[in-house]
N, C-alpha and C positions, 0 to 999 in steps of 0.2 A: 443680508438677512434683515427682516423688518424688526423694529423695536416694538415694545408693547404699546408705546404711544401711537404707533401707526397701525395697530392691530385692532380694528374696531368690531370685534366679534361680540354680538349679543345673542347668538344662536343658542348659547348655553342656557339662557333664561327660560326659553320654551321647553328645553329638554330636562332641566334640573328636576322638576317634579316627577317626570317619568322615570328618570334614572334612579332616584332615591325612593320610589314608591314601594319598594320591597321592605323598607323600614316600617315595622308595625307600630301603631300608636302606643301600645303598652311598653315597647322598647324605648321610645322617646320619653314617655311618662316616667320611666325608671331611670332617667338620666343617661340613656344609651348604655345601659349595663344589662347583660344577660343574667338570668338567675345563676347564682353561684359565683359571680365575679366581684361581689361586694368586698371581699377580703383584700383584693388587690388595691383598693382605694386607700387603705391605711398603711401600705408598705412605705418604707423610706423612699424619697425621691419621686413620689407619685403625687400629682395634683390632678385628680380625675374628674374635676368639674367640667361641664361642657359649656361652650359658648359658641353660638352659631353666627358666622359671618355670612350675611346674605350676598347673593351674586353682585349686587351693585357695590357693596362694601369691598368685595374682592377686587373689582375693577378699580376702585379708588386706591386700594393697596398697591395694585400694579402700576398705578400712575404716580406713586410717591416720589417726591424729589430726592429721596435717599437712593433711588435707582436711576441716575441720570440716563435718559434714553430708554429706560424700561428694561425688562427681561429680554435677553437675546437667545438665539437658538443654542448657543454653546453654554449657557448657564445651566446649572443643576440647582433646582429649587428644593428646599427642605422645610417642611412644616413639622415642628416639634410639638407633639401632642395633637396629632392630626385627626383624631376622632374618626369619623366615618369617611374621611377623604374628600369632602366637598371643596376645600381650598386647593388641594393638590390637583384635583380633577379640573377645576375651573382654570387654574394656571395653565394646564396643558391645552385647554380649549381656547382660552382668551389671550394667549401669548405665543410667541415663536419658540418658547422654551420647549426643549425636546425630552427632558427628563425631570420628573418630580419625585421626591422621596418623602414619605410620611413616617414619622416615628410615633408609635402608639403602643402603650403597654397593655391596654385592655384588649383581650383577644377578640371579642365580638366586634369591637370598633375596627380593629385591623382587618378582620375578615370582611366587614361591610365595605371598607375601602376597596378591597380587591373585587368584590361583587359589583360595586358602582363603576369601577373602571371597565370591567367586562361588559356591563350594560351599556356604557358609553360607546365602547367599540362596536356594539351591535345596534346602536340607536341610529335610525335613518337620517336624523338631522345632525348628529354629532360625530359619527364614525369617521367622516373625512377629515375632521379637525384633530383627531387623535391618532390617525393612521401614522405608523412609524414612530410614535412617541412611546415613552416608557414610564411606568409607575413602579417604584420600589417601595414596599411597605415593610418596615422593620418593626417587629413585635418584641420590644424589650425596653428595659430601663434606659433612659437617655444617657446615663452616666457610663454605660457600656458601649456607646456608639462612636467614640472618637475615631477609632481606626476605620470603621466602616464609612463614616462621613468623608474622611480623607481619601479612601479608596474610590468612593463615588465621585470625588472632586466637587463636592457641594460648594457652590459659590454664593448662594443667597439663602438666608435662614429667616424663617418667620416663626414666631411663637406668641401665644397669648400670655406673655410672661408677667404682666402686671399683677397677676394673682399668685405668682410664685413667692414663697418666703425667701428670706435672705440665704438660707442654706442651699435651697434648690437653685437659686440664681448663681451662687458661687459654683455649684456643680456644673451648671450649664456653661458658665464662662470657661471652666477647665476643659470641657469637652470641645468647645469651639476654638481653643487656642492652638 
C-alpha cells in the first residue's frame, strides 16, 4: 500500500468548498455552534473553540516527520475535537488511510461531519477517493472515549491541543494510555 508521501492527491482542494457549502455563514459566525449549544462550551473537559486547518495545512500535517512514511492503509486516524470533520475527511481523501475517527462533543459539529462525509461520497470528483473508506464520529466527552479508541484500534491521533489547559491535557493523556 502507498504511504502518504506517495499519495499526491489535490483533488480535495477543488471539492472542499462544494462539500462544506451546506455550512451557513451564520453558523460559522457563531463559532460553529447551533442555537442552544452554548451551554456545552462551559462543561468540564470541553474546549469548544474552533481552529480551521486549511487543505494545504492538512497535507503538511500528513507529511510530518513524526509519521515516517506517512499514513498507511492500516492506520486508524483520530482527530480529537474534530469540529465539522474537515481534517478527517481530507485524511481519507489525501492518504491511503481507510478509517478516520472524529471525537466532537458539540452535536451540530458532529452532525456536520457526517453530512460532509456523505456529500464527499456523492461528489463526482471525490467519491472514488473515499469509496470503501469509513468515518466514525463519536459525539461525547473525550474522557469517555478510551475504550472506544482501543476498540477502533486508533493508531494516529491529532488534536489542536496547544489551547488545552493542563487539566484537559492530563485527561487526554489518560485516555491515550
